C-alpha positions as CSV (number, residue, x, y, z in Angstrom):
1,M,-94.6,41.8,22.9
2,D,-93.1,42.3,19.5
3,H,-89.7,41.6,21.0
4,A,-90.9,38.2,22.3
5,L,-92.3,37.3,18.9
6,D,-89.2,38.3,17.0
7,T,-87.0,36.4,19.5
8,M,-89.1,33.2,19.3
9,A,-89.1,33.4,15.5
10,T,-85.4,33.0,15.5
11,G,-85.8,30.0,17.8
12,L,-88.2,28.4,15.4
13,Q,-85.8,29.0,12.5
14,A,-83.0,27.4,14.5
15,S,-85.1,24.3,15.3
16,Q,-86.0,24.0,11.6
17,I,-82.3,24.1,10.6
18,M,-81.6,21.5,13.2
19,M,-84.4,19.3,11.8
20,D,-83.1,19.8,8.2
21,T,-79.6,18.8,9.2
22,I,-80.9,15.6,11.0
23,A,-83.1,14.8,8.0
24,D,-80.0,15.0,5.7
25,N,-78.0,12.8,8.0
26,L,-80.7,10.1,8.2
27,S,-81.4,10.2,4.5
28,N,-77.7,9.5,3.9
29,V,-77.4,6.7,6.5
30,N,-76.6,4.2,3.7
31,T,-74.4,6.6,1.6
32,T,-70.9,5.3,1.2
33,G,-68.3,7.5,3.0
34,F,-70.9,10.0,4.1
35,K,-69.9,12.2,7.1
36,A,-72.7,13.3,9.4
37,E,-73.3,17.0,10.1
38,S,-74.1,18.9,13.2
39,A,-75.8,22.3,13.3
40,Q,-74.2,24.8,15.6
41,F,-75.8,27.9,17.0
42,Q,-74.9,31.2,18.6
43,T,-76.8,33.9,20.5
44,L,-77.7,37.1,18.8
45,L,-76.9,40.6,20.1
46,Y,-78.2,41.6,23.6
47,Q,-80.1,44.7,24.4
48,N,-78.4,46.3,27.4
49,G,-80.7,48.0,29.8
50,I,-78.1,48.1,32.6
51,Q,-74.5,47.3,32.0
52,P,-72.9,45.0,34.6
53,G,-70.4,47.0,36.7
54,A,-72.1,50.3,35.9
55,Q,-72.4,52.9,38.7
56,S,-75.7,52.5,40.5
57,T,-74.8,55.4,42.8
58,G,-71.8,57.5,43.3
59,T,-70.2,54.8,45.5
60,T,-71.8,51.5,44.3
61,I,-72.0,49.5,41.2
62,Y,-74.5,47.0,39.8
63,P,-73.3,43.4,40.5
64,S,-75.3,42.2,37.6
65,G,-76.9,43.8,34.6
66,L,-80.2,43.9,32.8
67,E,-79.6,42.3,29.4
68,L,-82.3,40.9,27.1
69,G,-81.3,38.4,24.4
70,T,-82.7,38.8,20.9
71,G,-82.6,35.2,19.9
72,V,-80.4,32.6,18.2
73,K,-78.7,32.2,14.9
74,A,-77.2,29.3,13.0
75,A,-73.5,29.7,13.0
76,A,-72.4,26.7,11.1
77,V,-73.2,23.2,10.0
78,A,-70.0,21.3,11.0
79,T,-69.0,17.9,9.5
80,I,-68.4,15.1,12.0
81,L,-65.2,13.4,10.8
82,T,-65.2,10.2,12.8
83,Q,-64.4,7.0,10.9
84,G,-67.3,5.0,9.5
85,S,-67.4,1.3,9.8
86,L,-65.8,-0.8,7.1
87,T,-68.1,-3.1,5.2
88,S,-66.9,-6.1,3.2
89,T,-68.1,-6.2,-0.4
90,G,-65.9,-8.8,-2.1
91,N,-65.3,-6.4,-5.0
92,P,-61.6,-6.0,-5.7
93,L,-62.2,-2.5,-7.0
94,N,-63.9,-1.4,-3.8
95,V,-61.4,0.3,-1.4
96,A,-61.9,2.1,1.9
97,I,-59.6,4.5,3.7
98,N,-59.0,3.4,7.3
99,G,-57.8,6.7,8.9
100,A,-57.2,10.2,7.5
101,G,-57.3,11.1,3.9
102,Y,-59.4,11.5,0.8
103,F,-59.2,10.0,-2.7
104,Q,-58.6,12.5,-5.5
105,V,-60.7,12.6,-8.6
106,V,-60.8,14.8,-11.7
107,L,-64.1,16.6,-12.5
108,P,-65.2,17.3,-16.1
109,N,-64.1,20.9,-15.7
110,G,-60.6,19.8,-14.8
111,Q,-61.0,20.7,-11.1
112,T,-59.7,18.2,-8.5
113,A,-62.3,17.0,-6.0
114,Y,-62.0,14.7,-3.0
115,T,-64.0,11.8,-1.7
116,R,-64.1,9.0,0.9
117,D,-66.2,6.9,-1.5
118,G,-64.0,4.2,-2.8
119,S,-66.6,2.3,-4.9
120,F,-64.4,2.4,-8.0
121,Q,-65.0,0.9,-11.4
122,L,-63.3,0.8,-14.8
123,N,-64.2,2.9,-17.8
124,E,-64.0,1.9,-21.4
125,N,-60.2,2.6,-21.4
126,G,-59.6,0.5,-18.3
127,Q,-59.0,3.5,-16.1
128,L,-60.0,3.6,-12.5
129,V,-63.0,5.9,-12.1
130,T,-65.8,6.6,-9.6
131,S,-69.3,5.4,-10.0
132,S,-70.1,8.8,-11.7
133,G,-67.3,8.2,-14.2
134,Y,-64.8,10.7,-12.7
135,Q,-61.2,9.6,-13.2
136,V,-59.2,8.7,-10.0
137,L,-55.8,10.4,-9.5
138,P,-53.2,9.4,-10.2
139,N,-54.3,7.7,-13.5
140,I,-54.3,3.9,-13.1
141,T,-55.1,1.7,-16.1
142,I,-55.9,-2.0,-15.7
143,A,-55.8,-4.3,-18.6
144,A,-59.1,-5.8,-19.7
145,N,-57.7,-9.3,-19.6
146,A,-56.2,-9.1,-16.1
147,T,-57.1,-12.1,-14.1
148,S,-56.8,-10.5,-10.7
149,V,-56.3,-7.0,-9.2
150,T,-54.6,-6.5,-5.9
151,I,-54.5,-3.2,-4.0
152,G,-52.2,-3.1,-1.0
153,T,-52.6,-1.2,2.2
154,D,-50.1,1.3,0.9
155,G,-52.1,1.9,-2.3
156,T,-50.0,-0.2,-4.6
157,V,-52.1,-1.6,-7.4
158,S,-50.9,-4.8,-9.0
159,V,-52.5,-7.1,-11.7
160,T,-51.9,-10.6,-12.8
161,L,-52.2,-11.3,-16.6
162,P,-53.1,-14.5,-18.3
163,G,-50.1,-16.9,-18.5
164,S,-48.2,-15.1,-15.8
165,Q,-47.7,-16.3,-12.2
166,Q,-46.2,-13.0,-11.1
167,A,-48.3,-9.9,-10.4
168,S,-47.0,-6.7,-11.9
169,Q,-47.4,-3.2,-10.4
170,V,-49.4,-0.8,-12.6
171,G,-49.7,2.2,-10.2
172,Q,-50.2,3.4,-6.7
173,L,-53.2,5.1,-5.2
174,Q,-52.5,8.4,-3.4
175,I,-54.8,10.1,-0.9
176,A,-54.8,13.7,0.2
177,S,-55.0,15.3,3.6
178,F,-56.0,18.8,4.7
179,V,-55.0,21.0,7.6
180,N,-58.7,21.7,8.3
181,P,-61.0,19.1,6.7
182,Q,-64.0,20.9,8.3
183,G,-63.4,23.6,5.7
184,L,-64.1,21.4,2.7
185,Q,-67.1,22.4,0.6
186,P,-69.6,19.6,-0.2
187,L,-70.3,19.3,-4.0
188,G,-72.7,16.4,-4.0
189,D,-71.9,13.0,-5.6
190,N,-70.0,12.2,-2.4
191,L,-67.4,14.9,-3.5
192,Y,-65.7,17.8,-1.7
193,A,-63.8,20.8,-3.0
194,S,-60.9,22.5,-1.2
195,T,-61.4,26.0,0.0
196,S,-59.2,28.7,1.6
197,S,-60.5,27.5,4.9
198,S,-59.6,23.8,4.4
199,G,-56.1,24.7,3.1
200,T,-54.5,23.1,0.0
201,A,-54.4,19.4,-0.4
202,T,-51.3,17.5,0.6
203,P,-51.2,14.3,-1.4
204,G,-49.2,11.3,-0.3
205,A,-48.9,7.5,-0.2
206,P,-51.3,5.8,2.2
207,Q,-49.7,4.9,5.6
208,S,-47.3,7.8,5.3
209,N,-47.3,11.2,7.1
210,G,-50.3,10.3,9.2
211,L,-52.5,9.2,6.3
212,G,-54.7,6.2,6.6
213,S,-54.3,2.8,5.1
214,I,-56.2,1.3,2.1
215,N,-58.5,-1.7,2.6
216,Q,-59.3,-3.6,-0.5
217,N,-62.7,-5.3,-0.9
218,Y,-64.2,-2.9,1.7
219,L,-66.2,0.3,1.6
220,E,-66.5,2.9,4.4
221,A,-70.1,3.1,5.6
222,S,-71.8,6.4,6.7
223,N,-70.8,7.5,10.2
224,V,-74.4,8.6,11.0
225,D,-75.5,7.5,14.5
226,V,-79.1,6.7,13.9
227,V,-80.0,6.5,17.7
228,Q,-78.4,9.8,18.5
229,S,-80.0,11.3,15.4
230,M,-83.4,10.2,16.6
231,V,-82.7,11.7,20.1
232,N,-81.7,15.0,18.5
233,M,-84.8,15.0,16.3
234,I,-87.0,14.6,19.4
235,A,-85.2,17.4,21.1
236,A,-85.6,19.7,18.0
237,E,-89.3,18.8,17.7
238,R,-89.9,19.6,21.4
239,A,-88.1,22.9,21.1
240,Y,-90.2,23.8,18.1
241,Q,-93.4,22.8,20.0
242,L,-92.4,25.0,22.9
243,G,-91.6,27.8,20.6
244,T,-95.1,27.7,19.1
245,Q,-96.6,27.6,22.6
246,V,-94.7,30.8,23.5
247,I,-96.0,32.5,20.4
248,A,-99.5,31.4,21.1
249,A,-99.2,32.7,24.7
250,V,-97.9,36.1,23.5
251,D,-100.7,36.2,20.9
252,N,-103.3,35.6,23.7
253,Q,-101.8,38.4,25.7
254,M,-101.9,40.8,22.8
255,N,-105.5,39.8,22.0
256,Y,-106.4,40.4,25.7
257,L,-104.8,43.8,25.6
258,A,-106.6,44.7,22.4
259,Q,-110.0,43.7,23.8
260,A,-109.3,45.6,27.0
261,A,-108.4,48.7,24.9
262,Q,-111.6,48.4,22.9
263,G,-113.6,48.0,26.1
264,A,-112.1,51.1,27.6
């Protein structure tokens, strides 16, 4: 009986992790550049009563074994890297990556972080920064009196100044790619940090070496599939309900055995 309770407890924990993951996805359905996550599970160790292929007699073997599972564990919460839809904003400082790559920003501690959120603004020095004030790399400064800002699909940033009919280039956005983007560590604020699992960042110009293109006046929406998330939530809820019913059934059996023992 204890074995059944311990095994089902792991199932309830797994269902709770799945629900927590779905809740995080749905809460970020309107977060710019957010990538949905998927909980992944693995079986725990098995208790081997009879090993498959073991000798049943001197001349025969067991065609199948007697192995009891001990439950389930959460193995990972993997990021779903599919492209989010591009939403028009009409803001020339809003840019979206259509394809692979991450914008590079500098954190206050000097560390480089990465993001798909291109809702950029200008700070007091005219530098391109994120909505949290982190400077975008490479450093791009736009004059306060610029009458227009144009960001090309290759990341080229050009501005037009008063009295000039010709746009002048002031910099070029670069984006970074990773061998294993799944290995990036979420930091919050729509930011990621590289890890030994993700590999080092490889910066480059947009539209080169497999990197995506830049779309000005657009932002990348979250890639959360609300309908699929609701279906997954129902499945997780049903699994949790079934788990509690199993625990209740085991509890009833243990209660019956306890009463029978007292009656004896």
